[in-house]
C-alpha positions in Angstrom: -18.1 -5.3 -26.5 -17.3 -8.2 -24.2 -17.4 -7.5 -20.5 -14.9 -9.5 -18.4 -16.1 -10.9 -15.1 -13.9 -10.0 -12.1 -13.0 -13.0 -9.9 -14.4 -12.3 -6.4 -11.0 -12.9 -4.7 -9.5 -10.2 -6.9 -12.0 -7.7 -5.5 -11.1 -8.7 -2.0 -7.4 -8.3 -2.6 -8.0 -4.9 -4.1 -10.0 -3.6 -1.2 -6.9 -2.3 0.6 -6.0 -0.2 -2.4 -9.5 1.3 -2.5 -9.5 1.9 1.2 -6.1 3.6 1.1 -7.2 5.9 -1.8 -10.3 6.7 0.1 -8.3 7.6 3.2 -6.0 9.8 1.1 -9.1 11.6 -0.4 -10.5 12.1 3.1 -7.3 13.6 4.3 -6.7 16.0 1.5 -10.2 16.6 0.0 -12.9 16.1 2.6 -14.6 19.3 3.6 -15.5 20.5 7.1 -18.4 18.1 7.2 -16.0 15.2 7.1 -15.5 12.2 4.8 -18.4 11.3 2.4 -18.0 7.6 3.1 -16.8 5.7 6.2 -15.6 2.2 6.6 -17.7 0.3 9.2 -16.0 -2.8 10.6 -18.8 -5.2 11.1 -16.8 -7.6 13.3 -16.4 -5.0 16.1 -19.3 -2.7 15.1 -17.2 0.5 14.9 -16.3 2.9 12.1 -12.7 2.5 11.3 -9.8 4.3 9.7 -7.3 2.8 7.3 -3.7 2.2 8.2 -0.9 0.4 6.5 1.1 -1.5 9.0 4.1 -3.8 9.2 3.1 -7.5 9.2 6.0 -8.4 11.5 5.7 -5.8 14.3 2.3 -4.1 13.7 3.7 -0.6 13.6 2.4 1.9 10.9 4.5 1.9 7.7 5.7 5.4 6.7 7.7 6.2 3.7 10.5 7.8 5.8 10.9 4.5 7.7 10.7 2.1 4.7 13.4 0.9 2.3 12.5 -0.9 -0.9 14.6 -4.0 -1.6 14.7 -6.5 -4.4 12.5 -9.4 -3.7 13.1 -13.0 -4.6 11.2 -12.6 -7.8 13.2 -9.6 -9.1 14.7 -10.5 -12.5 18.4 -11.5 -12.1 19.3 -9.9 -15.5 18.0 -6.6 -14.3 19.6 -6.8 -10.9 23.0 -6.7 -12.5 22.4 -3.3 -14.1 24.3 -0.4 -12.4 21.4 2.0 -12.3 19.2 -0.7 -10.8 21.9 -1.5 -8.1 22.1 2.3 -7.4 18.3 2.5 -7.1 18.3 -0.2 -4.5 21.5 1.0 -2.9 22.9 -2.6 -3.0 25.7 -3.1 -0.5 25.2 0.3 1.1 23.3 1.4 4.0 20.2 3.5 2.9 20.4 7.2 3.2 18.5 8.7 6.2 
């Protein structure tokens, strides 16, 4: 069985996913003793939490405050389908 090597940059890019899953586990599964693993930020020498934030304003991103939109790479042929337009509420203000 051949083992594929992971490019180092791919691991760096995936770090946010691992940190978010760890934070979810800490929130829902950690016992009274606290999380089994902490993330220590070496630059400021403090333990840190994980937060997903808006790159434009820096506020935390929450599902209730976020709307998914088609990006520039969304396939044009799919964007014309009625169920896809409904999913993205094209031309309509998103429901609260």
